[in-house]
N, C-alpha and C positions, 0 to 999 in steps of 0.2 A: 684593454678592458678596465673599468672602474666599477667596483661593487661597494655599495654603502650600506654599513651595518645599522639597520634601524635602531633608533632610541640609544644610540651610542655616537661618538664623534668620529668613530673609525671609518677611514676610506681604504679600500683595498686596491691596489694597482697591480695588473698584470704586464710586466715589462722587462725589457733587458736592462738589468741594473746599472751595468758599467758603460753603456752606450747611451742612456737617457739622461736628461738633466734633471728629471723629476725629483730623485732623491735630494740633489744639491739644492734645488729650490727650496724644499722642505727644511733643510738643515740651515739655510741662511736667515730663517724667521727670528731675529732678535734672540739669538743665543749667544751667549758669551763663551760657552765651552760646549764641545760636542764629544761625549764619551762613547766609545764602541767596546761594547762588551762581546768577547768572542771566547773560543776555547782554542786549545793547542791545535787540533787537527784542522779546523776551519781556517787558523791563521797561517798554518803551513801551505795550504791550498791557495789562500786568496789575499794574504797580506799585502803583497806587492801591488795587487789590482786595486785594493782599498786606498793605500796610500797614492797611488798614481791618480786614481779618479778624484780624490778630494784635494789634491794638489792642482789639478786642472781647473778647479773652481775657487782656488784660494781659500779653502776653508781648513781652518787648523783643527786636528782631531787629537784625541789621545785614546791609545788602545789599552783596554785592561784585558788581559789573557788569563783564563783560568783552565785548569786540567779538564779534558773531555770526560764526559760520561755523568750518569745518574749520581755518582759518589760525590759530585761538587754542588748538589742541590741541599746544601745544610746551611743552618744558621750561621755557622762559623765563616763559610765562603761568603755570604751575604754581608757580614760585618766587614770582612777584608775588602771587599769591592768599596763599601761605603768609606771605609778609613781612606783608602787610596784616592776616592774622590774629595774628601776634605783636604788631603795632603795637596791635591792639584789645584786647590783654592775654588772648587766648584760651589755654586749656590742654586737658588732657585731658577736663575736663567740658564741652567743647563739642560741640554737634550740628551737623553739616554738612547742609544741606538743599539739594539740587539742584533747580531749578525751571527746566527747559528741556528741550531735545532731547538727542540723543546725545552730542553735543560737551560739554554741560554735565554730564550724568551721568557720562561718562568721567573728565572732569577732577575733578569733586567726589569720585567715588569714589577716585581716585588720591591727591588731597589727603588724604582721610580716612584712607586706609590708611597714609600715612607721616607725617603730622603728630602731633607728640608720640608716636611709634610706634603711632598709631591712635586715631581718634575715631569714633563711630558716625555713620551717614548715613542720611538719608531721600531718596528720589527722587519727584520728581513730574514724571513725563515729559509735555511739552507737544505732542509730535509722535507721530503714529501709529506711526512708525519706532522711536522710543525707547520706546513701550509694548510693541510685540512683540519688539523685539530688544535694544536697548542697557541697559534698565533690569533686565533679568533675567539671572541667570547669574554675576554677580560680577565679569566683566571690566572693568578700568579701563585707562587708558592714554593715552599722548601719542604723536604722530608724530615722526619724526626725518628727516634728509636720506636715511636709508637705507630708509625705507619707513613704512607706516601701522600704528599701535598697536604699534610696536617695543620700547617700554618701559612697562612696566605691571605690575599685580598681578591677582590673584584676591581679590576683596574684596566680599562681598554687603552690600547695605544692610540696615538693620533692617526697613524697610518700603517699599512702593512704593504710591503713591496714582494711580489712573488715573480721568481724568475725560473722559468722551467729548465734552464740549462743546468741548474744545480743538481737535477735528478741524475745526470750521468756520473756524478762523483759519489754516489751512495753505495754503501755496502747492499748486499742482498738482504740482510736483516733488516737495515733501515728502510728499503724500499719495500719489501714484502709486509713488514709491519704496518706501514702506512697503506698499503691496500686493504688490510684487514679493518682498518678504521674506515676506509672508504665504502666497504661492504656493509660495515655497521650503519652509516648513514642511509644506505639503501634499505636495510632490514627494518629500520625503525619509522621510515618515512615514505617510501616510494618503491612500490614492487616493480614498475616499468624501469626505474634505474637498476634494480637488481637484475632484471632481465637483461638489460643491456650490458652489464658487467659479465653475467654468464656468457651471453652470446660473443663477446669480444674479449674473452680471456687471453687469446693468443696475442692481442695487441699489447696487453700488459706484459706478456713475457718478452716480446720483441721491443719494449719500450718505444712504442708509437707515440711521439711527442704531441702530435696533434690531438690523438685520442686522450692521452693522459691530460693534457690542458683542459679538455673538455669536461673530464670527470673531475677534476680539481675545482673548476668553476661550479659544476654542480653540487659537490659536496660542500663548497663554501657558502653557496645560496641556502642549502639546507639547514646549515648550522645557524647562519646569519638569521634566518627565518625564525628558528626555535628560540635563539637567544633574545631576539627582539620582543618575543612573548613574555620571557621570564628571565630577566637579566640575572637575578640574584640566586637563581635555582631553588625557588620555593614551590615549583609546581612542574610545568610541562619540560622544562630544561633537563629535569632528571632523566628524560628519556635517552639522553646523550650518554648516560651511564651504562647503558645496556652492554654486558660483558664486563664492565669495569669492577663490580664487586669482587668476583672471582679473580680477575686480572690483578687487582691491586695486591689481594693476599698473596698471589703467585710471585709477583715481583718483590715484594717485601721478604718473604721466605727465601728467595733465591738471592737475597742480599744485591738485588737489582743487576744480576748477571743474565736475567731474562728481560729482553728488550720489550718495552712497553707494548709496541703493535702486536708482537707475537703473544704476549700475554693476554691482550684482548682477543685475539683470535681463539685462544683456549678458552678464556672466559664465555665467549659467545656459545662455545660447544656446551659448557656446563649449564649456562643460563637458559639456552634453549631446550636443553634436556628437562630442566625443571619446568618450563612453560609446556612441554609436551606431557609431562607426567601429571601435570595439574589439569590435564584436558582442556588447555588454552589453545595450543599449538598443535595442528594436525601433523600426524606422522610424516604425510608426504612433504610439508613443508621442512620438517626437521631434517629429512633426508636431503633436501636440497641445500640446505644450510651446512650441513656436514660435508657434502660434496664440494662446494665451493671453497670452504676452508681447507678441505683436503688438498685442493688444487694449489692453494697458497704454501701450505706446509711442505708439499712435495718440491716446491723449488729450493729448499734449504736443507742443510746438512746439519743438524742440530740435535744435540741429546742433553737433557737436563732431568735430574731426578729431584722429587720432592718428598718431604716427610709430612704424612697425612695429618697428623695431629697439630703440626705447626701451622698448617693452612687454617684449620678450624680456629686455632687460637688467634691468628692474625685477623680473622673476620671480625673479631670482637672490636676492633678499633676502625672499623669503616665509618667513614663520615656520614653515611646515610642512615646509620642505625638510629633507632628511636626505642628507649625504654630498654636497652639491651638486646633488642631483636634486629637481626639482619633483615634489610628491605632490598628487593631486587626488582630490576626492570623486567616485565615479563612480556614476551611477544605473543600476540593473538593470531597473527598470520604475517606473512613476509609484507613488509610495508607498513605495519601498524602495531602499536604496542596496547597491551590491556590497560584500560583505564577504568577505575571504580570510584565514584564519587569524587572526581577531580583528584584522584590519587594515582600517580604515575609509578611509584615504586612501592612494592607490597611485601608485607611480612611473609617470610618463608619459613617453615619448620626446619630446624637444623639438621633433622634426619634426612629430610629430602635433599638439601644441600649437601650433606655427607655421601649420599647415594649419587650425586651428580659429579663429584669429585672423583668418586670411584669410577664413574663411567667415563669421565674425561681420561684418566689414566689408562683405560682400556683402549679408547680412540687413539691417544697418542701412541701406544704401543705399535701401531702401523707404521710409524715413521722412524723408529728407533732400530 
């Protein structure tokens, strides 16, 4: 299957990476050098296959490996990657190939956007979360002491290659965190999709590859359609941030020990609570949301504690803030967000946000 992301140049291929010549064909297009950015975990699993694949097609590659994890999404690591590329003699005729999860695609995309004022990139997401989120839409970036993804660009890759077989190497946190993002797509866009996820949750537990492939494609289609309408996130694209205002604050105060997808699951509970308290989201819908997030979290054995005041402090640095006020995407029902005069993220009083965080802590106590 091929999916074209409208209004960008990105093509999405669903294929078996190591048995298809598609990737090799893309890498042979007038590139003097092919740089593969990956992390130590992915390298341990796939380095031999990567080397063998490109050797078959007589394509010379250079692998740059960084430590795994969110801790590598820094300006310092970006600079180190660029320095290594200069030492290898890379110029504008270089292809940057990201082989890994969201940290790798974010970093590779940011480097590609700025190295020699821009080189092309191709993404091979190896996590379910990167497939349905980070690899599509053009967002790149690094974290700073002021928050998550506070420096970056909008730069789309030329192509994204998705291979379902990577799913079987994921940790439970990587897998179920991605399921949370998939649920988010349904909540903001399509109640029938949400119903399908509810009705077939057992297939997510059993990792039914055909079913997972279908929902990945559906989530990609949803995100692609939203990005096509608002590439630079000045309007409708903000709905993709449902759950993310609280999530990013939680990630930050946990020093990124809390996986992104799990943080989004937490954030959706808090932000759905806010919508319910503002009389936008019906109680029955809020209960359905809590139930499906409970199903996700019950698959994990995870405990983390937060200092309440630090979350409130971290919210001050959210990228969606305007005039010092927090703006949150609010559901009006499952499958639809509240829109007022073409505004998709809304100012919410800090007292209500404070109450939502307290409610979240109570909700999470069921799983500790």
